[in-house]
VOLUM-316933 format. One record per residue (C-alpha): residue number from 1; x, y, z. Coordinates in steps of 0.5 Angstrom, whole numbers. Example, Ala and Ser with C-alpha at 12.3 -4.5 7.8 and 13.67 -1.06 7.14 Angstrom:
# residues 2
<node><num>1</num><x>25</x><y>-9</y><z>16</z></node>
<node><num>2</num><x>27</x><y>-2</y><z>14</z></node>
# end
This chain:
# residues 187
<node><num>1</num><x>-19</x><y>71</y><z>-61</z></node>
<node><num>2</num><x>-12</x><y>68</y><z>-61</z></node>
<node><num>3</num><x>-7</x><y>67</y><z>-67</z></node>
<node><num>4</num><x>-8</x><y>60</y><z>-67</z></node>
<node><num>5</num><x>-16</x><y>60</y><z>-67</z></node>
<node><num>6</num><x>-15</x><y>65</y><z>-73</z></node>
<node><num>7</num><x>-10</x><y>61</y><z>-77</z></node>
<node><num>8</num><x>-14</x><y>55</y><z>-76</z></node>
<node><num>9</num><x>-20</x><y>59</y><z>-79</z></node>
<node><num>10</num><x>-16</x><y>61</y><z>-85</z></node>
<node><num>11</num><x>-14</x><y>53</y><z>-86</z></node>
<node><num>12</num><x>-21</x><y>51</y><z>-85</z></node>
<node><num>13</num><x>-23</x><y>56</y><z>-91</z></node>
<node><num>14</num><x>-17</x><y>54</y><z>-95</z></node>
<node><num>15</num><x>-19</x><y>47</y><z>-95</z></node>
<node><num>16</num><x>-26</x><y>48</y><z>-97</z></node>
<node><num>17</num><x>-29</x><y>44</y><z>-103</z></node>
<node><num>18</num><x>-28</x><y>47</y><z>-110</z></node>
<node><num>19</num><x>-31</x><y>44</y><z>-115</z></node>
<node><num>20</num><x>-26</x><y>46</y><z>-120</z></node>
<node><num>21</num><x>-20</x><y>43</y><z>-116</z></node>
<node><num>22</num><x>-22</x><y>36</y><z>-119</z></node>
<node><num>23</num><x>-19</x><y>30</y><z>-121</z></node>
<node><num>24</num><x>-25</x><y>26</y><z>-123</z></node>
<node><num>25</num><x>-26</x><y>19</y><z>-121</z></node>
<node><num>26</num><x>-26</x><y>16</y><z>-128</z></node>
<node><num>27</num><x>-29</x><y>9</y><z>-126</z></node>
<node><num>28</num><x>-36</x><y>13</y><z>-126</z></node>
<node><num>29</num><x>-38</x><y>16</y><z>-132</z></node>
<node><num>30</num><x>-42</x><y>21</y><z>-129</z></node>
<node><num>31</num><x>-36</x><y>24</y><z>-126</z></node>
<node><num>32</num><x>-33</x><y>27</y><z>-132</z></node>
<node><num>33</num><x>-40</x><y>30</y><z>-134</z></node>
<node><num>34</num><x>-41</x><y>33</y><z>-127</z></node>
<node><num>35</num><x>-34</x><y>36</y><z>-128</z></node>
<node><num>36</num><x>-35</x><y>39</y><z>-135</z></node>
<node><num>37</num><x>-42</x><y>42</y><z>-132</z></node>
<node><num>38</num><x>-38</x><y>45</y><z>-126</z></node>
<node><num>39</num><x>-33</x><y>48</y><z>-131</z></node>
<node><num>40</num><x>-38</x><y>51</y><z>-136</z></node>
<node><num>41</num><x>-42</x><y>54</y><z>-130</z></node>
<node><num>42</num><x>-36</x><y>57</y><z>-127</z></node>
<node><num>43</num><x>-34</x><y>61</y><z>-134</z></node>
<node><num>44</num><x>-41</x><y>63</y><z>-135</z></node>
<node><num>45</num><x>-41</x><y>66</y><z>-128</z></node>
<node><num>46</num><x>-35</x><y>70</y><z>-130</z></node>
<node><num>47</num><x>-39</x><y>75</y><z>-135</z></node>
<node><num>48</num><x>-32</x><y>75</y><z>-139</z></node>
<node><num>49</num><x>-33</x><y>76</y><z>-146</z></node>
<node><num>50</num><x>-26</x><y>73</y><z>-147</z></node>
<node><num>51</num><x>-23</x><y>66</y><z>-146</z></node>
<node><num>52</num><x>-16</x><y>65</y><z>-146</z></node>
<node><num>53</num><x>-14</x><y>58</y><z>-147</z></node>
<node><num>54</num><x>-6</x><y>56</y><z>-146</z></node>
<node><num>55</num><x>-5</x><y>50</y><z>-149</z></node>
<node><num>56</num><x>2</x><y>47</y><z>-153</z></node>
<node><num>57</num><x>-2</x><y>42</y><z>-157</z></node>
<node><num>58</num><x>-8</x><y>45</y><z>-161</z></node>
<node><num>59</num><x>-13</x><y>39</y><z>-164</z></node>
<node><num>60</num><x>-19</x><y>40</y><z>-168</z></node>
<node><num>61</num><x>-23</x><y>37</y><z>-161</z></node>
<node><num>62</num><x>-20</x><y>43</y><z>-157</z></node>
<node><num>63</num><x>-24</x><y>47</y><z>-162</z></node>
<node><num>64</num><x>-30</x><y>43</y><z>-161</z></node>
<node><num>65</num><x>-29</x><y>43</y><z>-153</z></node>
<node><num>66</num><x>-29</x><y>50</y><z>-153</z></node>
<node><num>67</num><x>-36</x><y>50</y><z>-156</z></node>
<node><num>68</num><x>-38</x><y>45</y><z>-151</z></node>
<node><num>69</num><x>-35</x><y>49</y><z>-145</z></node>
<node><num>70</num><x>-36</x><y>57</y><z>-147</z></node>
<node><num>71</num><x>-41</x><y>58</y><z>-152</z></node>
<node><num>72</num><x>-47</x><y>59</y><z>-146</z></node>
<node><num>73</num><x>-45</x><y>66</y><z>-146</z></node>
<node><num>74</num><x>-46</x><y>70</y><z>-153</z></node>
<node><num>75</num><x>-41</x><y>74</y><z>-156</z></node>
<node><num>76</num><x>-35</x><y>71</y><z>-153</z></node>
<node><num>77</num><x>-28</x><y>71</y><z>-156</z></node>
<node><num>78</num><x>-24</x><y>65</y><z>-155</z></node>
<node><num>79</num><x>-16</x><y>66</y><z>-156</z></node>
<node><num>80</num><x>-12</x><y>60</y><z>-156</z></node>
<node><num>81</num><x>-4</x><y>61</y><z>-155</z></node>
<node><num>82</num><x>-1</x><y>55</y><z>-157</z></node>
<node><num>83</num><x>6</x><y>52</y><z>-160</z></node>
<node><num>84</num><x>1</x><y>48</y><z>-165</z></node>
<node><num>85</num><x>5</x><y>42</y><z>-163</z></node>
<node><num>86</num><x>1</x><y>36</y><z>-166</z></node>
<node><num>87</num><x>-1</x><y>31</y><z>-161</z></node>
<node><num>88</num><x>-6</x><y>27</y><z>-165</z></node>
<node><num>89</num><x>-2</x><y>25</y><z>-170</z></node>
<node><num>90</num><x>-2</x><y>26</y><z>-178</z></node>
<node><num>91</num><x>1</x><y>31</y><z>-181</z></node>
<node><num>92</num><x>2</x><y>39</y><z>-179</z></node>
<node><num>93</num><x>-2</x><y>41</y><z>-186</z></node>
<node><num>94</num><x>-8</x><y>36</y><z>-184</z></node>
<node><num>95</num><x>-8</x><y>38</y><z>-177</z></node>
<node><num>96</num><x>-9</x><y>45</y><z>-180</z></node>
<node><num>97</num><x>-14</x><y>44</y><z>-185</z></node>
<node><num>98</num><x>-18</x><y>40</y><z>-180</z></node>
<node><num>99</num><x>-18</x><y>46</y><z>-175</z></node>
<node><num>100</num><x>-19</x><y>51</y><z>-180</z></node>
<node><num>101</num><x>-25</x><y>47</y><z>-182</z></node>
<node><num>102</num><x>-28</x><y>46</y><z>-175</z></node>
<node><num>103</num><x>-27</x><y>54</y><z>-174</z></node>
<node><num>104</num><x>-31</x><y>56</y><z>-180</z></node>
<node><num>105</num><x>-36</x><y>51</y><z>-178</z></node>
<node><num>106</num><x>-37</x><y>54</y><z>-171</z></node>
<node><num>107</num><x>-36</x><y>62</y><z>-174</z></node>
<node><num>108</num><x>-41</x><y>60</y><z>-179</z></node>
<node><num>109</num><x>-46</x><y>58</y><z>-174</z></node>
<node><num>110</num><x>-45</x><y>65</y><z>-170</z></node>
<node><num>111</num><x>-43</x><y>61</y><z>-164</z></node>
<node><num>112</num><x>-37</x><y>66</y><z>-162</z></node>
<node><num>113</num><x>-36</x><y>73</y><z>-164</z></node>
<node><num>114</num><x>-29</x><y>71</y><z>-166</z></node>
<node><num>115</num><x>-24</x><y>65</y><z>-165</z></node>
<node><num>116</num><x>-16</x><y>67</y><z>-165</z></node>
<node><num>117</num><x>-11</x><y>62</y><z>-165</z></node>
<node><num>118</num><x>-4</x><y>65</y><z>-164</z></node>
<node><num>119</num><x>2</x><y>61</y><z>-165</z></node>
<node><num>120</num><x>8</x><y>63</y><z>-159</z></node>
<node><num>121</num><x>15</x><y>64</y><z>-161</z></node>
<node><num>122</num><x>17</x><y>60</y><z>-155</z></node>
<node><num>123</num><x>16</x><y>53</y><z>-152</z></node>
<node><num>124</num><x>12</x><y>52</y><z>-146</z></node>
<node><num>125</num><x>9</x><y>46</y><z>-142</z></node>
<node><num>126</num><x>3</x><y>49</y><z>-137</z></node>
<node><num>127</num><x>-4</x><y>49</y><z>-139</z></node>
<node><num>128</num><x>-9</x><y>55</y><z>-137</z></node>
<node><num>129</num><x>-16</x><y>57</y><z>-138</z></node>
<node><num>130</num><x>-17</x><y>64</y><z>-136</z></node>
<node><num>131</num><x>-22</x><y>69</y><z>-136</z></node>
<node><num>132</num><x>-19</x><y>76</y><z>-134</z></node>
<node><num>133</num><x>-24</x><y>81</y><z>-135</z></node>
<node><num>134</num><x>-31</x><y>79</y><z>-133</z></node>
<node><num>135</num><x>-36</x><y>82</y><z>-129</z></node>
<node><num>136</num><x>-36</x><y>77</y><z>-124</z></node>
<node><num>137</num><x>-29</x><y>74</y><z>-121</z></node>
<node><num>138</num><x>-24</x><y>73</y><z>-126</z></node>
<node><num>139</num><x>-22</x><y>66</y><z>-127</z></node>
<node><num>140</num><x>-15</x><y>63</y><z>-127</z></node>
<node><num>141</num><x>-15</x><y>55</y><z>-128</z></node>
<node><num>142</num><x>-9</x><y>51</y><z>-128</z></node>
<node><num>143</num><x>-11</x><y>45</y><z>-133</z></node>
<node><num>144</num><x>-6</x><y>39</y><z>-133</z></node>
<node><num>145</num><x>-8</x><y>36</y><z>-140</z></node>
<node><num>146</num><x>-10</x><y>39</y><z>-146</z></node>
<node><num>147</num><x>-17</x><y>42</y><z>-147</z></node>
<node><num>148</num><x>-18</x><y>36</y><z>-152</z></node>
<node><num>149</num><x>-18</x><y>31</y><z>-147</z></node>
<node><num>150</num><x>-20</x><y>35</y><z>-141</z></node>
<node><num>151</num><x>-22</x><y>30</y><z>-135</z></node>
<node><num>152</num><x>-22</x><y>24</y><z>-140</z></node>
<node><num>153</num><x>-15</x><y>21</y><z>-136</z></node>
<node><num>154</num><x>-13</x><y>22</y><z>-129</z></node>
<node><num>155</num><x>-11</x><y>29</y><z>-129</z></node>
<node><num>156</num><x>-15</x><y>35</y><z>-126</z></node>
<node><num>157</num><x>-16</x><y>42</y><z>-126</z></node>
<node><num>158</num><x>-14</x><y>47</y><z>-120</z></node>
<node><num>159</num><x>-17</x><y>54</y><z>-119</z></node>
<node><num>160</num><x>-11</x><y>59</y><z>-118</z></node>
<node><num>161</num><x>-13</x><y>65</y><z>-113</z></node>
<node><num>162</num><x>-6</x><y>67</y><z>-111</z></node>
<node><num>163</num><x>-5</x><y>74</y><z>-114</z></node>
<node><num>164</num><x>3</x><y>73</y><z>-115</z></node>
<node><num>165</num><x>1</x><y>67</y><z>-119</z></node>
<node><num>166</num><x>-4</x><y>70</y><z>-123</z></node>
<node><num>167</num><x>1</x><y>76</y><z>-125</z></node>
<node><num>168</num><x>6</x><y>71</y><z>-127</z></node>
<node><num>169</num><x>0</x><y>68</y><z>-132</z></node>
<node><num>170</num><x>-2</x><y>75</y><z>-134</z></node>
<node><num>171</num><x>6</x><y>76</y><z>-136</z></node>
<node><num>172</num><x>6</x><y>70</y><z>-140</z></node>
<node><num>173</num><x>0</x><y>71</y><z>-143</z></node>
<node><num>174</num><x>2</x><y>78</y><z>-145</z></node>
<node><num>175</num><x>9</x><y>76</y><z>-147</z></node>
<node><num>176</num><x>5</x><y>70</y><z>-152</z></node>
<node><num>177</num><x>0</x><y>75</y><z>-155</z></node>
<node><num>178</num><x>6</x><y>80</y><z>-156</z></node>
<node><num>179</num><x>11</x><y>75</y><z>-159</z></node>
<node><num>180</num><x>6</x><y>71</y><z>-163</z></node>
<node><num>181</num><x>4</x><y>70</y><z>-170</z></node>
<node><num>182</num><x>-3</x><y>71</y><z>-172</z></node>
<node><num>183</num><x>-4</x><y>63</y><z>-174</z></node>
<node><num>184</num><x>-11</x><y>64</y><z>-175</z></node>
<node><num>185</num><x>-17</x><y>69</y><z>-174</z></node>
<node><num>186</num><x>-24</x><y>69</y><z>-176</z></node>
<node><num>187</num><x>-29</x><y>75</y><z>-174</z></node>
# end
């Protein structure tokens, strides 16, 4: 097989449709539901016991969205790495109270084994959802909006397969965990 034929096959494989690399067509109401279902199924299939959500903005709606997306598999831990920036308005104290109430309700129902919110000591902008210790393929997603508004605006998600990029995300996550303050944890 010629080098061009090999390269052509590789290019064709890289251009395959990936249901997680998506910017839903928001003109059809069903496209958001399809995208959310694909996201939920992809994380359910990883077998991961821990989901890490990297988002500078944490709102009570983000907690509910985590339940919608990740509660399908029992005994999971959800870790939020955040700057605790308040994108929703209202005071920081009100936001913290709403988040605490949402988590207490979820933990009271036994939906997750644990929810941890870690406040990073440094600024960041990019948003990721990661499962990196599952029985299936680990899953790394770049998310172009806060979890609380995923697929409600013209923004999307991209699956990250590049190993170098994944190592960079792992380094970021490890640094954030090591240097963060335990803002809120329930077990």
